[in-house]
C-alpha positions as a Python dict, from the first residue, in 0.01 Angstrom:
ca = {
    (1, 'M'): (0, 0, 0),
    (2, 'A'): (-182, -337, -7),
    (3, 'I'): (91, -473, -260),
    (4, 'L'): (372, -466, -7),
    (5, 'P'): (202, -732, 297),
    (6, 'R'): (88, -940, 5),
    (7, 'R'): (420, -978, -125),
    (8, 'M'): (587, -1034, 236),
    (9, 'C'): (308, -1288, 297),
    (10, 'L'): (410, -1487, -44),
    (11, 'L'): (797, -1456, 51),
    (12, 'F'): (658, -1599, 457),
    (13, 'R'): (485, -1883, 305),
    (14, 'F'): (777, -1972, 61),
    (15, 'L'): (1024, -1963, 333),
    (16, 'L'): (814, -2206, 543),
    (17, 'V'): (797, -2432, 261),
    (18, 'L'): (1145, -2446, 226),
    (19, 'L'): (1165, -2491, 630),
    (20, 'L'): (942, -2761, 609),
    (21, 'L'): (1133, -2919, 331),
    (22, 'S'): (1451, -2937, 514),
    (23, 'L'): (1320, -3060, 800),
    (24, 'A'): (1142, -3364, 604),
    (25, 'A'): (1476, -3408, 466),
    (26, 'T'): (1634, -3424, 757),
    (27, 'V'): (1406, -3611, 957),
    (28, 'A'): (1437, -3868, 628),
    (29, 'A'): (1806, -3881, 646),
    (30, 'E'): (1825, -3944, 976),
    (31, 'D'): (1572, -4235, 971),
    (32, 'A'): (1796, -4409, 689),
    (33, 'R'): (2110, -4351, 910),
    (34, 'Y'): (1901, -4532, 1198),
    (35, 'T'): (1782, -4779, 958),
    (36, 'R'): (2171, -4880, 833),
    (37, 'E'): (2261, -4898, 1225),
    (38, 'R'): (1994, -5138, 1310),
    (39, 'Q'): (2049, -5351, 998),
    (40, 'R'): (2455, -5364, 1106),
    (41, 'M'): (2377, -5418, 1447),
    (42, 'V'): (2164, -5702, 1336),
    (43, 'S'): (2407, -5878, 1123),
    (44, 'T'): (2734, -5805, 1326),
    (45, 'Q'): (2588, -5816, 1702),
    (46, 'I'): (2296, -6085, 1657),
    (47, 'E'): (2285, -6302, 1363),
    (48, 'A'): (2675, -6337, 1387),
    (49, 'R'): (2658, -6492, 1720),
    (50, 'G'): (2428, -6712, 1621),
    (51, 'I'): (2083, -6623, 1677),
    (52, 'S'): (1887, -6786, 1415),
    (53, 'D'): (1531, -6781, 1446),
    (54, 'R'): (1381, -6556, 1136),
    (55, 'A'): (1078, -6410, 1341),
    (56, 'T'): (1347, -6271, 1619),
    (57, 'L'): (1575, -6152, 1314),
    (58, 'R'): (1283, -5982, 1206),
    (59, 'A'): (1149, -5845, 1496),
    (60, 'V'): (1496, -5669, 1597),
    (61, 'S'): (1553, -5554, 1247),
    (62, 'R'): (1200, -5364, 1256),
    (63, 'V'): (1174, -5228, 1601),
    (64, 'P'): (1323, -4878, 1616),
    (65, 'R'): (1542, -4897, 1894),
    (66, 'H'): (1671, -4546, 1888),
    (67, 'L'): (1290, -4460, 2008),
    (68, 'F'): (1331, -4641, 2348),
    (69, 'V'): (1655, -4526, 2471),
    (70, 'R'): (1732, -4156, 2634),
    (71, 'E'): (1769, -3853, 2427),
    (72, 'D'): (2102, -3803, 2528),
    (73, 'Y'): (2200, -4195, 2461),
    (74, 'R'): (2047, -4188, 2121),
    (75, 'S'): (2328, -4191, 1936),
    (76, 'R'): (2455, -4500, 2118),
    (77, 'A'): (2114, -4691, 2071),
    (78, 'Y'): (2276, -4954, 1827),
    (79, 'A'): (2558, -5011, 2020),
    (80, 'D'): (2687, -5342, 2153),
    (81, 'S'): (2560, -5279, 2496),
    (82, 'P'): (2317, -5201, 2785),
    (83, 'L'): (2249, -4869, 2830),
    (84, 'P'): (2091, -4654, 3135),
    (85, 'I'): (1765, -4580, 3106),
    (86, 'G'): (1718, -4432, 3477),
    (87, 'H'): (1598, -4528, 3817),
    (88, 'G'): (1888, -4782, 3826),
    (89, 'Q'): (1755, -4971, 3515),
    (90, 'T'): (1894, -5034, 3188),
    (91, 'I'): (1794, -5141, 2809),
    (92, 'S'): (1949, -5455, 2765),
    (93, 'Q'): (2231, -5547, 2509),
    (94, 'P'): (2061, -5618, 2152),
    (95, 'Y'): (2212, -5947, 2166),
    (96, 'I'): (2062, -6037, 2497),
    (97, 'V'): (1712, -5934, 2406),
    (98, 'A'): (1722, -6143, 2083),
    (99, 'L'): (1827, -6430, 2265),
    (100, 'M'): (1593, -6419, 2557),
    (101, 'T'): (1324, -6428, 2238),
    (102, 'Q'): (1478, -6693, 2071),
    (103, 'L'): (1465, -6877, 2408),
    (104, 'A'): (1088, -6803, 2425),
    (105, 'E'): (1026, -6996, 2122),
    (106, 'L'): (753, -6751, 2039),
    (107, 'Q'): (441, -6831, 1821),
    (108, 'P'): (211, -6576, 1633),
    (109, 'G'): (-76, -6690, 1824),
    (110, 'D'): (97, -6674, 2200),
    (111, 'R'): (34, -6476, 2485),
    (112, 'T'): (353, -6341, 2631),
    (113, 'L'): (409, -6193, 2971),
    (114, 'E'): (704, -5987, 3001),
    (115, 'I'): (834, -5879, 3352),
    (116, 'G'): (1001, -5553, 3371),
    (117, 'T'): (925, -5300, 3085),
    (118, 'G'): (1139, -5096, 3123),
    (119, 'S'): (1204, -4865, 2812),
    (120, 'G'): (959, -5068, 2624),
    (121, 'Y'): (1192, -5232, 2411),
    (122, 'Q'): (1149, -5602, 2498),
    (123, 'A'): (795, -5563, 2451),
    (124, 'A'): (811, -5387, 2123),
    (125, 'V'): (1017, -5704, 2014),
    (126, 'L'): (777, -5948, 2136),
    (127, 'A'): (487, -5763, 1972),
    (128, 'E'): (616, -5802, 1626),
    (129, 'I'): (606, -6187, 1656),
    (130, 'T'): (303, -6247, 1918),
    (131, 'R'): (-67, -6145, 1910),
    (132, 'E'): (-89, -6053, 2258),
    (133, 'V'): (173, -5912, 2480),
    (134, 'Y'): (119, -5808, 2848),
    (135, 'T'): (411, -5613, 3021),
    (136, 'I'): (462, -5525, 3415),
    (137, 'E'): (676, -5217, 3545),
    (138, 'I'): (707, -5163, 3898),
    (139, 'V'): (858, -4803, 3913),
    (140, 'E'): (622, -4559, 3784),
    (141, 'P'): (814, -4315, 3589),
    (142, 'L'): (961, -4605, 3388),
    (143, 'Y'): (590, -4751, 3363),
    (144, 'R'): (465, -4422, 3241),
    (145, 'W'): (767, -4371, 3012),
    (146, 'G'): (797, -4720, 2869),
    (147, 'A'): (413, -4695, 2795),
    (148, 'E'): (462, -4380, 2632),
    (149, 'N'): (747, -4530, 2394),
    (150, 'L'): (527, -4801, 2289),
    (151, 'R'): (224, -4558, 2189),
    (152, 'N'): (467, -4333, 2002),
    (153, 'A'): (658, -4638, 1809),
    (154, 'G'): (295, -4794, 1734),
    (155, 'Y'): (276, -5057, 1965),
    (156, 'D'): (-87, -4966, 2063),
    (157, 'S'): (-180, -5342, 2141),
    (158, 'V'): (67, -5389, 2454),
    (159, 'Q'): (-79, -5381, 2718),
    (160, 'V'): (118, -5219, 3009),
    (161, 'K'): (75, -5234, 3399),
    (162, 'N'): (234, -5068, 3709),
    (163, 'A'): (284, -5329, 3968),
    (164, 'D'): (505, -5576, 4119),
    (165, 'G'): (609, -5826, 3802),
    (166, 'Y'): (678, -6108, 4109),
    (167, 'W'): (272, -6156, 4108),
    (168, 'G'): (239, -6187, 3761),
    (169, 'W'): (-60, -6091, 3558),
    (170, 'E'): (-323, -6378, 3698),
    (171, 'E'): (-646, -6248, 3498),
    (172, 'H'): (-459, -6286, 3143),
    (173, 'A'): (-293, -6620, 3253),
    (174, 'P'): (-236, -6874, 3148),
    (175, 'F'): (61, -6729, 2895),
    (176, 'D'): (256, -6927, 2648),
    (177, 'A'): (591, -6724, 2737),
    (178, 'I'): (695, -6507, 2996),
    (179, 'V'): (1029, -6321, 2951),
    (180, 'V'): (1180, -6210, 3270),
    (181, 'T'): (1431, -5870, 3230),
    (182, 'A'): (1554, -5863, 3583),
    (183, 'A'): (1780, -6088, 3817),
    (184, 'A'): (1554, -6315, 4041),
    (185, 'A'): (1723, -6480, 4324),
    (186, 'S'): (1486, -6757, 4272),
    (187, 'I'): (1206, -6830, 3994),
    (188, 'P'): (863, -6676, 4140),
    (189, 'P'): (630, -6960, 4165),
    (190, 'P'): (321, -6736, 4078),
    (191, 'L'): (500, -6710, 3743),
    (192, 'I'): (541, -7075, 3721),
    (193, 'D'): (151, -7107, 3834),
    (194, 'Q'): (117, -6875, 3517),
    (195, 'L'): (266, -7076, 3259),
    (196, 'A'): (17, -7234, 3011),
    (197, 'D'): (106, -7628, 2947),
    (198, 'G'): (399, -7647, 2688),
    (199, 'G'): (483, -7266, 2809),
    (200, 'V'): (843, -7146, 2834),
    (201, 'M'): (995, -6882, 3089),
    (202, 'V'): (1304, -6729, 3002),
    (203, 'I'): (1486, -6552, 3308),
    (204, 'P'): (1789, -6468, 3495),
    (205, 'V'): (1849, -6622, 3824),
    (206, 'G'): (2125, -6550, 4085),
    (207, 'S'): (2230, -6280, 4296),
    (208, 'P'): (2191, -5926, 4153),
    (209, 'F'): (2582, -5859, 4310),
    (210, 'L'): (2698, -6145, 4108),
    (211, 'T'): (2688, -6289, 3775),
    (212, 'Q'): (2346, -6467, 3727),
    (213, 'T'): (2263, -6755, 3505),
    (214, 'L'): (2005, -6725, 3207),
    (215, 'T'): (1749, -7000, 3288),
    (216, 'V'): (1486, -7185, 3060),
    (217, 'V'): (1163, -7289, 3209),
    (218, 'R'): (976, -7514, 3080),
    (219, 'R'): (574, -7661, 3183),
    (220, 'T'): (448, -7960, 3066),
    (221, 'G'): (138, -8049, 3258),
    (222, 'S'): (231, -8041, 3590),
    (223, 'D'): (637, -8136, 3520),
    (224, 'I'): (858, -7812, 3534),
    (225, 'R'): (1213, -7851, 3396),
    (226, 'T'): (1482, -7604, 3407),
    (227, 'R'): (1776, -7561, 3185),
    (228, 'Q'): (2054, -7329, 3235),
    (229, 'M'): (2198, -7123, 2936),
    (230, 'M'): (2471, -6908, 3003),
    (231, 'P'): (2633, -6652, 3273),
    (232, 'V'): (2455, -6285, 3244),
    (233, 'R'): (2439, -5958, 3438),
    (234, 'F'): (2090, -5813, 3481),
    (235, 'V'): (1981, -5544, 3705),
    (236, 'P'): (1797, -5690, 4036),
    (237, 'F'): (1405, -5770, 4043),
    (238, 'V'): (1278, -5509, 4190),
    (239, 'R'): (965, -5549, 4478),
    (240, 'E'): (709, -5348, 4657),
    (241, 'T'): (907, -5475, 4968),
    (242, 'D'): (1245, -5337, 4835),
}
């Protein structure tokens, strides 16, 4: 009578091993597919449009973008378009993320601030290049989701804060680079104040209901200079009073 349960136990273990092997094979195949899609994204959407900074290209080729989109949009994670992430916000088009990263002129030892964590994708790209990344998200559910995405993807060093990004993150200033991922009617003075000497800010400026202008702000001592790059469309810069 004891032989049958023993055989059943061995059969159960065998079937469990087969199931685990099948799941592992499925995950490996899915990872390989996402890797191919990511490399295609880099070559056709980003590099082909003139992004030439090697650090930026390496960063976007390494970050698993599909881990930073909603489950129901995962099949479009590497598409040439922004995607909704809820609460009226989006994850930016891959090319725009790469362009803003390149314009920030990041160096490995830089301290970088991002305004508008969203899903965490831009922060992850920055973290592939710089030693310190700080990111602020005012929408609490997105703050929690973005922080979780960054942890799950292995970017534990990124510090995330739930606050009004207009005021920056003064206790960690000055920043060598500031990347703003929402359209502001004007450049927030606190962010200019928190730029290091020689620092660069990349920010879309203009009405949230019209086309904005992607703007590069450079600080040299007390001299602040701006350069308008190209028309863009971003979600509005959300404030505590909004």
